[in-house]
MMTF fields as JSON, N, C-alpha, C and O atoms, coordinates in Angstrom:
{
  "mmtfVersion": "1.0.0",
  "mmtfProducer": "UNKNOWN",
  "numBonds": 427,
  "numAtoms": 428,
  "numGroups": 107,
  "numChains": 1,
  "numModels": 1,
  "chainsPerModel": [1],
  "groupsPerChain": [107],
  "chainIdList": ["A"],
  "bondAtomList": [4, 2, 8, 6, 12, 10, 16, 14, 20, 18, 24, 22, 28, 26, 32, 30, 36, 34, 40, 38, 44, 42, 48, 46, 52, 50, 56, 54, 60, 58, 64, 62, 68, 66, 72, 70, 76, 74, 80, 78, 84, 82, 88, 86, 92, 90, 96, 94, 100, 98, 104, 102, 108, 106, 112, 110, 116, 114, 120, 118, 124, 122, 128, 126, 132, 130, 136, 134, 140, 138, 144, 142, 148, 146, 152, 150, 156, 154, 160, 158, 164, 162, 168, 166, 172, 170, 176, 174, 180, 178, 184, 182, 188, 186, 192, 190, 196, 194, 200, 198, 204, 202, 208, 206, 212, 210, 216, 214, 220, 218, 224, 222, 228, 226, 232, 230, 236, 234, 240, 238, 244, 242, 248, 246, 252, 250, 256, 254, 260, 258, 264, 262, 268, 266, 272, 270, 276, 274, 280, 278, 284, 282, 288, 286, 292, 290, 296, 294, 300, 298, 304, 302, 308, 306, 312, 310, 316, 314, 320, 318, 324, 322, 328, 326, 332, 330, 336, 334, 340, 338, 344, 342, 348, 346, 352, 350, 356, 354, 360, 358, 364, 362, 368, 366, 372, 370, 376, 374, 380, 378, 384, 382, 388, 386, 392, 390, 396, 394, 400, 398, 404, 402, 408, 406, 412, 410, 416, 414, 420, 418, 424, 422],
  "bondOrderList": [1, 1, 1, 1, 1, 1, 1, 1, 1, 1, 1, 1, 1, 1, 1, 1, 1, 1, 1, 1, 1, 1, 1, 1, 1, 1, 1, 1, 1, 1, 1, 1, 1, 1, 1, 1, 1, 1, 1, 1, 1, 1, 1, 1, 1, 1, 1, 1, 1, 1, 1, 1, 1, 1, 1, 1, 1, 1, 1, 1, 1, 1, 1, 1, 1, 1, 1, 1, 1, 1, 1, 1, 1, 1, 1, 1, 1, 1, 1, 1, 1, 1, 1, 1, 1, 1, 1, 1, 1, 1, 1, 1, 1, 1, 1, 1, 1, 1, 1, 1, 1, 1, 1, 1, 1, 1],
  "groupList": [{"groupName": "MET", "atomNameList": ["N", "CA", "C", "O"], "elementList": ["N", "C", "C", "O"], "formalChargeList": [0, 0, 0, 0], "bondAtomList": [1, 0, 2, 1, 3, 2], "bondOrderList": [1, 1, 2], "singleLetterCode": "M", "chemCompType": "L-PEPTIDE LINKING"}, {"groupName": "LEU", "atomNameList": ["N", "CA", "C", "O"], "elementList": ["N", "C", "C", "O"], "formalChargeList": [0, 0, 0, 0], "bondAtomList": [1, 0, 2, 1, 3, 2], "bondOrderList": [1, 1, 2], "singleLetterCode": "L", "chemCompType": "L-PEPTIDE LINKING"}, {"groupName": "GLY", "atomNameList": ["N", "CA", "C", "O"], "elementList": ["N", "C", "C", "O"], "formalChargeList": [0, 0, 0, 0], "bondAtomList": [1, 0, 2, 1, 3, 2], "bondOrderList": [1, 1, 2], "singleLetterCode": "G", "chemCompType": "PEPTIDE LINKING"}, {"groupName": "THR", "atomNameList": ["N", "CA", "C", "O"], "elementList": ["N", "C", "C", "O"], "formalChargeList": [0, 0, 0, 0], "bondAtomList": [1, 0, 2, 1, 3, 2], "bondOrderList": [1, 1, 2], "singleLetterCode": "T", "chemCompType": "L-PEPTIDE LINKING"}, {"groupName": "VAL", "atomNameList": ["N", "CA", "C", "O"], "elementList": ["N", "C", "C", "O"], "formalChargeList": [0, 0, 0, 0], "bondAtomList": [1, 0, 2, 1, 3, 2], "bondOrderList": [1, 1, 2], "singleLetterCode": "V", "chemCompType": "L-PEPTIDE LINKING"}, {"groupName": "GLN", "atomNameList": ["N", "CA", "C", "O"], "elementList": ["N", "C", "C", "O"], "formalChargeList": [0, 0, 0, 0], "bondAtomList": [1, 0, 2, 1, 3, 2], "bondOrderList": [1, 1, 2], "singleLetterCode": "Q", "chemCompType": "L-PEPTIDE LINKING"}, {"groupName": "TRP", "atomNameList": ["N", "CA", "C", "O"], "elementList": ["N", "C", "C", "O"], "formalChargeList": [0, 0, 0, 0], "bondAtomList": [1, 0, 2, 1, 3, 2], "bondOrderList": [1, 1, 2], "singleLetterCode": "W", "chemCompType": "L-PEPTIDE LINKING"}, {"groupName": "SER", "atomNameList": ["N", "CA", "C", "O"], "elementList": ["N", "C", "C", "O"], "formalChargeList": [0, 0, 0, 0], "bondAtomList": [1, 0, 2, 1, 3, 2], "bondOrderList": [1, 1, 2], "singleLetterCode": "S", "chemCompType": "L-PEPTIDE LINKING"}, {"groupName": "LYS", "atomNameList": ["N", "CA", "C", "O"], "elementList": ["N", "C", "C", "O"], "formalChargeList": [0, 0, 0, 0], "bondAtomList": [1, 0, 2, 1, 3, 2], "bondOrderList": [1, 1, 2], "singleLetterCode": "K", "chemCompType": "L-PEPTIDE LINKING"}, {"groupName": "ASP", "atomNameList": ["N", "CA", "C", "O"], "elementList": ["N", "C", "C", "O"], "formalChargeList": [0, 0, 0, 0], "bondAtomList": [1, 0, 2, 1, 3, 2], "bondOrderList": [1, 1, 2], "singleLetterCode": "D", "chemCompType": "L-PEPTIDE LINKING"}, {"groupName": "ALA", "atomNameList": ["N", "CA", "C", "O"], "elementList": ["N", "C", "C", "O"], "formalChargeList": [0, 0, 0, 0], "bondAtomList": [1, 0, 2, 1, 3, 2], "bondOrderList": [1, 1, 2], "singleLetterCode": "A", "chemCompType": "L-PEPTIDE LINKING"}, {"groupName": "ILE", "atomNameList": ["N", "CA", "C", "O"], "elementList": ["N", "C", "C", "O"], "formalChargeList": [0, 0, 0, 0], "bondAtomList": [1, 0, 2, 1, 3, 2], "bondOrderList": [1, 1, 2], "singleLetterCode": "I", "chemCompType": "L-PEPTIDE LINKING"}, {"groupName": "ARG", "atomNameList": ["N", "CA", "C", "O"], "elementList": ["N", "C", "C", "O"], "formalChargeList": [0, 0, 0, 0], "bondAtomList": [1, 0, 2, 1, 3, 2], "bondOrderList": [1, 1, 2], "singleLetterCode": "R", "chemCompType": "L-PEPTIDE LINKING"}, {"groupName": "PRO", "atomNameList": ["N", "CA", "C", "O"], "elementList": ["N", "C", "C", "O"], "formalChargeList": [0, 0, 0, 0], "bondAtomList": [1, 0, 2, 1, 3, 2], "bondOrderList": [1, 1, 2], "singleLetterCode": "P", "chemCompType": "L-PEPTIDE LINKING"}, {"groupName": "PHE", "atomNameList": ["N", "CA", "C", "O"], "elementList": ["N", "C", "C", "O"], "formalChargeList": [0, 0, 0, 0], "bondAtomList": [1, 0, 2, 1, 3, 2], "bondOrderList": [1, 1, 2], "singleLetterCode": "F", "chemCompType": "L-PEPTIDE LINKING"}, {"groupName": "ASN", "atomNameList": ["N", "CA", "C", "O"], "elementList": ["N", "C", "C", "O"], "formalChargeList": [0, 0, 0, 0], "bondAtomList": [1, 0, 2, 1, 3, 2], "bondOrderList": [1, 1, 2], "singleLetterCode": "N", "chemCompType": "L-PEPTIDE LINKING"}, {"groupName": "GLU", "atomNameList": ["N", "CA", "C", "O"], "elementList": ["N", "C", "C", "O"], "formalChargeList": [0, 0, 0, 0], "bondAtomList": [1, 0, 2, 1, 3, 2], "bondOrderList": [1, 1, 2], "singleLetterCode": "E", "chemCompType": "L-PEPTIDE LINKING"}, {"groupName": "HIS", "atomNameList": ["N", "CA", "C", "O"], "elementList": ["N", "C", "C", "O"], "formalChargeList": [0, 0, 0, 0], "bondAtomList": [1, 0, 2, 1, 3, 2], "bondOrderList": [1, 1, 2], "singleLetterCode": "H", "chemCompType": "L-PEPTIDE LINKING"}],
  "groupTypeList": [0, 1, 1, 2, 3, 4, 4, 2, 5, 4, 6, 7, 3, 5, 8, 9, 10, 3, 1, 4, 2, 11, 12, 0, 1, 11, 4, 5, 13, 14, 4, 15, 7, 16, 15, 2, 16, 5, 8, 7, 10, 16, 3, 1, 4, 4, 10, 9, 13, 11, 2, 10, 2, 11, 2, 16, 12, 4, 11, 4, 4, 14, 2, 12, 10, 10, 12, 17, 4, 11, 2, 5, 2, 17, 9, 11, 10, 11, 5, 3, 10, 11, 10, 10, 11, 4, 9, 2, 0, 16, 14, 16, 2, 2, 12, 7, 14, 2, 13, 7, 10, 9, 3, 9, 13, 7, 17],
  "groupIdList": [1, 2, 3, 4, 5, 6, 7, 8, 9, 10, 11, 12, 13, 14, 15, 16, 17, 18, 19, 20, 21, 22, 23, 24, 25, 26, 27, 28, 29, 30, 31, 32, 33, 34, 35, 36, 37, 38, 39, 40, 41, 42, 43, 44, 45, 46, 47, 48, 49, 50, 51, 52, 53, 54, 55, 56, 57, 58, 59, 60, 61, 62, 63, 64, 65, 66, 67, 68, 69, 70, 71, 72, 73, 74, 75, 76, 77, 78, 79, 80, 81, 82, 83, 84, 85, 86, 87, 88, 89, 90, 91, 92, 93, 94, 95, 96, 97, 98, 99, 100, 101, 102, 103, 104, 105, 106, 107],
  "secStructList": [7, 3, 3, 3, 3, 3, 3, 3, 3, 3, 7, 7, 1, 1, 7, 7, 4, 4, 4, 6, 6, 7, 7, 3, 3, 3, 3, 3, 3, 3, 3, 3, 3, 6, 6, 3, 3, 3, 3, 7, 1, 7, 7, 3, 3, 3, 3, 7, 1, 1, 7, 7, 7, 6, 6, 7, 3, 3, 3, 3, 3, 3, 2, 2, 2, 2, 2, 2, 2, 2, 6, 1, 7, 1, 7, 1, 1, 7, 1, 3, 3, 3, 3, 3, 3, 7, 1, 7, 3, 3, 7, 4, 4, 4, 7, 3, 3, 7, 1, 1, 4, 4, 4, 7, 7, 7, 7],
  "xCoordList": [7.694, 6.394, 6.492, 7.398, 5.518, 5.486, 4.033, 3.171, 3.765, 2.459, 2.499, 3.472, 1.453, 1.435, 0.025, -0.955, -0.056, -1.329, -1.362, -0.411, -2.437, -2.584, -2.825, -3.769, -1.964, -2.075, -2.344, -2.532, -2.364, -2.619, -2.667, -2.508, -2.887, -2.998, -2.117, -1.904, -1.605, -0.743, -1.427, -1.923, -1.454, -1.946, -0.785, 0.059, -0.734, 0.327, -0.225, -0.758, -0.092, -0.585, 0.455, 0.111, 1.724, 2.783, 3.527, 4.056, 3.56, 4.218, 4.625, 4.242, 5.401, 5.803, 4.551, 3.573, 4.604, 3.437, 2.952, 1.764, 3.852, 3.439, 2.626, 2.034, 2.582, 1.852, 0.48, -0.257, 0.143, -1.157, -2.28, -2.288, -3.217, -4.355, -4.108, -5.002, -2.908, -2.601, -2.695, -2.03, -3.529, -3.724, -2.517, -2.021, -2.042, -0.878, -1.27, -1.933, -0.855, -1.155, 0.122, 1.182, 0.008, 1.119, 0.86, -0.202, 1.827, 1.687, 2.804, 3.971, 2.406, 3.356, 3.514, 2.514, 4.761, 4.949, 4.313, 4.326, 3.758, 3.142, 4.247, 5.094, 4.239, 5.215, 4.445, 3.672, 4.645, 3.967, 4.804, 5.949, 4.255, 4.976, 4.196, 3.062, 4.788, 4.13, 2.861, 1.911, 2.831, 1.682, 0.719, -0.134, 0.832, -0.03, 0.77, 2.0, 0.078, 0.744, 1.432, 0.851, 2.661, 3.37, 3.559, 3.708, 3.554, 3.756, 5.233, 5.977, 5.64, 7.009, 7.152, 6.18, 8.353, 8.611, 8.717, 8.601, 8.937, 9.091, 7.733, 6.741, 7.707, 6.521, 6.947, 8.08, 6.025, 6.246, 5.152, 4.011, 5.489, 4.47, 4.288, 5.245, 3.049, 2.766, 1.619, 0.711, 1.676, 0.57, -0.554, -0.302, -1.796, -2.946, -3.913, -4.788, -3.754, -4.656, -5.959, -6.826, -6.115, -7.282, -8.226, -9.253, -7.921, -8.866, -8.818, -9.867, -7.636, -7.51, -7.865, -7.746, -8.299, -8.677, -7.775, -7.054, -7.821, -7.025, -7.454, -8.645, -6.47, -6.711, -6.669, -6.526, -6.791, -6.786, -5.362, -4.4, -5.271, -3.987, -3.873, -4.842, -2.663, -2.449, -1.158, -0.299, -1.037, 0.21, 0.814, 0.173, 2.057, 2.77, 3.833, 4.561, 3.917, 4.951, 5.878, 5.527, 7.06, 8.114, 8.604, 8.435, 9.21, 9.891, 9.0, 7.929, 9.464, 8.749, 7.338, 6.392, 7.209, 5.89, 4.945, 3.764, 5.452, 4.621, 4.176, 3.012, 5.083, 4.72, 3.715, 2.841, 3.831, 2.868, 1.484, 0.484, 1.419, 0.142, -0.531, -1.75, 0.253, -0.298, -0.845, -1.843, -0.195, -0.701, -0.381, -1.074, 0.671, 1.041, 2.425, 3.074, 2.88, 4.174, 5.339, 5.168, 6.517, 7.741, 8.074, 8.909, 7.447, 7.776, 6.897, 6.154, 6.988, 6.224, 7.141, 7.943, 7.014, 7.897, 7.36, 6.998, 7.313, 6.826, 7.594, 7.929, 7.869, 8.574, 7.778, 8.164, 6.662, 5.866, 4.38, 3.923, 3.628, 2.191, 1.472, 2.045, 0.216, -0.62, -1.133, -1.73, -0.888, -1.318, -2.549, -3.246, -2.829, -3.981, -4.38, -3.55, -5.67, -6.17, -6.369, -7.022, -5.809, -5.816, -7.188, -7.729, -7.746, -8.995, -8.712, -9.514, -7.588, -7.199, -5.859, -5.412, -5.216, -3.941, -3.768, -4.242, -3.077, -2.832, -1.343, -0.723, -0.789, 0.629, 0.832, -0.109, 2.057, 2.438, 1.946, 2.036, 1.445, 0.926, -0.542, -1.104, -1.174, -2.596, -2.98, -4.172, -2.021, -2.358, -2.902, -2.295, -4.054, -4.656, -4.981, -5.153, -5.058, -5.334, -6.369, -6.401, -7.212, -8.233, -7.755, -6.562, -8.671, -8.313, -7.898, -7.325, -8.189, -7.752, -7.629, -8.128, -6.974, -6.815, -8.161, -8.302, -9.15, -10.482, -11.19, -12.087, -10.791, -11.476, -10.659, -11.062, -9.52, -8.706, -9.46, -10.107, -9.389, -9.989, -9.246, -8.031, -9.947, -9.267, -8.593, -9.067, -7.481, -6.716, -6.619, -6.017],
  "yCoordList": [6.08, 5.473, 4.005, 3.578, 3.254, 1.822, 1.376, 1.822, 0.494, -0.148, -1.406, -2.158, -1.642, -2.838, -3.319, -2.659, -4.488, -5.084, -5.249, -5.767, -4.817, -4.973, -6.458, -7.051, -7.051, -8.479, -8.757, -9.911, -7.714, -7.939, -6.659, -5.562, -6.816, -5.686, -5.969, -7.126, -4.913, -5.033, -4.35, -3.232, -5.018, -4.423, -4.327, -5.222, -3.256, -3.062, -2.285, -1.186, -2.861, -2.168, -1.213, -0.26, -1.466, -0.572, -0.046, -0.815, 1.278, 1.897, 3.313, 3.843, 3.92, 5.295, 6.163, 5.926, 7.168, 8.034, 8.702, 9.001, 8.94, 9.585, 8.655, 9.113, 7.367, 6.396, 6.023, 5.25, 6.569, 6.269, 6.717, 7.855, 5.823, 6.132, 5.96, 6.214, 5.531, 5.332, 3.852, 3.018, 3.542, 2.161, 1.719, 2.471, 0.49, -0.042, -1.287, -2.187, -1.325, -2.446, -3.074, -2.447, -4.318, -5.018, -4.981, -5.399, -4.48, -4.348, -5.133, -5.06, -5.883, -6.648, -5.924, -5.615, -5.647, -4.951, -5.704, -6.934, -4.956, -5.492, -5.775, -4.919, -6.972, -7.34, -7.73, -8.687, -7.008, -7.281, -8.264, -7.966, -9.42, -10.414, -10.714, -10.263, -11.454, -11.817, -12.626, -12.521, -13.425, -14.295, -13.716, -14.438, -12.445, -11.838, -11.382, -11.383, -10.997, -10.5, -11.637, -12.705, -11.405, -12.326, -11.627, -10.406, -12.375, -11.777, -11.738, -12.674, -10.665, -10.496, -11.148, -11.253, -11.581, -12.147, -11.051, -11.323, -9.819, -8.701, -8.176, -8.26, -7.638, -6.952, -5.67, -5.546, -4.722, -3.452, -3.241, -3.653, -2.608, -2.147, -0.662, 0.11, -0.27, 1.109, 1.694, 0.979, 2.996, 3.698, 3.853, 4.051, 3.76, 3.852, 4.939, 4.684, 6.151, 7.232, 7.277, 8.1, 6.402, 6.533, 5.334, 5.369, 4.288, 3.187, 2.097, 1.603, 1.707, 0.61, -0.716, -0.866, -1.667, -2.97, -4.07, -3.876, -5.213, -6.356, -6.747, -6.839, -6.974, -7.333, -6.157, -6.352, -4.932, -3.756, -3.398, -3.584, -2.881, -2.385, -0.918, -0.161, -0.531, 0.81, 1.408, 0.703, 2.725, 3.427, 3.807, 4.464, 3.388, 3.653, 4.719, 4.649, 5.7, 6.728, 6.604, 6.001, 7.184, 7.022, 8.367, 9.401, 8.34, 9.493, 10.7, 10.602, 11.845, 13.107, 13.061, 13.59, 12.42, 12.294, 11.5, 11.833, 10.459, 9.65, 10.481, 10.426, 11.238, 12.08, 13.152, 13.511, 13.663, 14.649, 14.02, 14.639, 12.807, 12.105, 11.865, 11.993, 11.518, 11.285, 12.592, 12.582, 13.717, 15.019, 15.434, 16.269, 14.851, 15.225, 15.854, 15.786, 16.455, 17.127, 16.161, 14.978, 16.674, 15.874, 15.07, 14.169, 15.371, 14.687, 13.462, 13.375, 12.515, 11.274, 10.12, 10.239, 9.024, 7.878, 6.96, 5.813, 7.477, 6.667, 7.058, 8.227, 6.075, 6.324, 5.888, 6.197, 5.169, 4.684, 4.901, 4.739, 5.27, 5.489, 5.248, 5.419, 4.85, 4.688, 6.065, 6.783, 6.42, 7.716, 7.604, 8.596, 6.397, 6.234, 4.77, 3.874, 4.542, 3.207, 3.185, 4.067, 2.184, 2.096, 1.641, 0.649, 2.357, 1.951, 1.035, 0.155, 1.237, 0.422, 0.887, 1.993, 0.033, 0.409, -0.362, -1.49, 0.271, -0.343, -0.247, 0.803, -1.356, -1.423, -1.455, -1.663, -1.25, -1.337, -2.665, -3.706, -2.623, -3.83, -4.085, -5.088, -3.166, -3.285, -4.139, -4.312, -4.683, -5.471, -4.533, -3.507, -4.894, -4.036, -4.838, -6.057, -4.115, -4.695, -3.827, -2.613, -4.44, -3.723, -3.352, -3.439, -2.941, -2.532, -3.698, -3.483, -4.941, -6.128, -7.277, -7.18, -8.353, -9.496, -10.067, -10.577, -9.986, -10.51, -9.749, -10.287, -8.509, -7.684, -7.481, -6.704, -8.167, -8.023, -8.505, -9.551, -7.758, -8.242, -9.502, -9.594, -10.456, -11.665, -11.367, -10.554, -12.041, -11.83, -13.112, -13.139],
  "zCoordList": [-5.0, -4.864, -5.255, -5.969, -4.754, -5.003, -5.134, -4.377, -6.098, -6.197, -5.362, -5.415, -4.592, -3.762, -3.501, -3.849, -2.879, -2.505, -0.992, -0.407, -0.354, 1.092, 1.376, 0.855, 2.206, 2.513, 3.989, 4.374, 4.821, 6.24, 7.035, 6.498, 8.32, 9.242, 10.451, 10.813, 11.074, 12.256, 13.43, 13.299, 14.57, 15.81, 16.776, 16.826, 17.54, 18.513, 19.709, 19.553, 20.894, 22.08, 22.648, 23.346, 22.35, 22.808, 21.594, 20.791, 21.469, 20.33, 20.677, 21.72, 19.799, 19.961, 20.025, 19.316, 20.887, 21.098, 19.811, 19.687, 18.85, 17.603, 16.711, 15.734, 17.022, 16.204, 16.768, 16.155, 17.925, 18.535, 17.598, 17.13, 17.33, 16.479, 14.996, 14.189, 14.616, 13.197, 12.866, 13.481, 11.885, 11.438, 10.62, 9.781, 10.867, 10.175, 9.371, 9.887, 8.112, 7.237, 6.696, 6.686, 6.247, 5.612, 4.113, 3.653, 3.349, 1.901, 1.222, 1.607, 0.2, -0.605, -1.944, -2.592, -2.373, -3.652, -4.815, -4.851, -5.763, -6.97, -7.978, -8.235, -8.547, -9.568, -10.82, -10.799, -11.896, -13.164, -13.966, -14.305, -14.273, -15.063, -16.34, -16.497, -17.23, -18.485, -18.247, -19.022, -17.194, -16.921, -15.901, -15.385, -15.603, -14.593, -13.402, -13.429, -12.366, -11.16, -10.43, -10.238, -10.029, -9.151, -7.827, -7.783, -6.764, -5.454, -5.118, -5.412, -4.51, -4.058, -2.689, -1.941, -2.367, -1.048, 0.007, 1.202, -0.429, 0.5, 0.96, 0.235, 2.166, 2.65, 3.35, 3.814, 3.417, 4.09, 5.118, 4.907, 6.219, 7.162, 6.88, 6.924, 6.59, 6.185, 6.994, 7.418, 7.198, 7.848, 6.824, 5.635, 7.301, 6.397, 6.862, 7.69, 6.328, 6.723, 5.919, 6.212, 4.902, 4.024, 4.038, 3.36, 4.777, 4.939, 3.889, 3.474, 3.447, 2.485, 3.148, 4.364, 2.34, 2.858, 2.323, 1.343, 2.968, 2.534, 1.121, 0.824, 0.261, -1.128, -2.082, -3.289, -1.567, -2.438, -2.857, -2.113, -4.069, -4.568, -4.178, -4.248, -3.763, -3.224, -3.758, -4.287, -3.608, -3.881, -2.542, -1.721, -2.33, -1.082, -1.341, -2.331, -0.451, -0.536, 0.674, 1.688, 0.541, 1.542, 2.074, 1.427, 3.255, 3.826, 4.051, 4.649, 3.558, 3.766, 3.177, 3.762, 2.009, 1.388, 2.288, 2.392, 2.934, 3.844, 5.041, 5.438, 5.609, 6.756, 6.351, 7.14, 5.138, 4.626, 4.486, 4.849, 3.967, 3.787, 5.134, 5.248, 6.154, 7.489, 8.064, 8.785, 7.748, 8.147, 9.565, 10.147, 10.126, 11.497, 11.574, 12.618, 10.5, 10.503, 10.44, 10.145, 10.718, 10.593, 11.831, 11.771, 12.944, 14.196, 14.4, 15.378, 13.467, 13.559, 13.163, 12.237, 13.864, 13.662, 12.563, 12.824, 11.327, 10.206, 8.949, 8.753, 8.102, 6.844, 5.618, 4.491, 5.825, 4.702, 4.981, 6.113, 3.938, 4.104, 2.783, 1.707, 2.883, 1.701, 1.296, 2.099, 0.027, -0.486, -1.373, -1.589, -1.894, -2.781, -2.871, -2.722, -3.119, -3.438, -4.951, -5.508, -5.608, -7.07, -7.57, -7.081, -8.535, -9.19, -10.376, -10.688, -11.028, -12.167, -12.689, -12.387, -13.479, -14.087, -15.381, -15.523, -16.327, -17.625, -17.94, -17.773, -18.394, -18.711, -20.224, -20.99, -20.627, -22.031, -22.613, -21.961, -23.801, -24.423, -24.125, -24.565, -23.367, -23.102, -21.911, -21.653, -21.172, -19.987, -18.917, -18.61, -18.352, -17.34, -16.085, -16.119, -14.992, -13.688, -12.993, -13.193, -12.18, -11.437, -10.045, -9.756, -9.18, -7.828, -6.923, -5.855, -7.356, -6.617, -7.612, -8.732, -7.216, -8.11, -8.524, -9.636, -7.646, -7.944, -9.061, -9.709, -9.284, -10.272, -11.553, -12.419, -11.684, -12.888, -14.111, -14.064, -15.209, -16.456, -16.907, -16.729, -17.477, -17.954, -19.283, -20.077, -19.501, -20.748, -21.524, -22.597]
}
């Protein structure tokens, strides 16, 4: 699993038949630093079966777990999917984060 922030959306008119009707989002991994969240240079394209929005923090799952979340069995051309939208999180030392950068408690 991976914590990430939705930073964009992908549209595609031509795709594998198993992906028709599946919304695709761009997610950037969440990096917890001493001075707050830092953005990673990496991004992932993930299937979104639950309706996450840009700016929201999410939990991304991979492989078999992703196909299970999508709910279309093993014969689907996807390896990553959003399994949850984060309401909040707290790290060691009491640092906490909200569902988006805009809602983070100030420290």
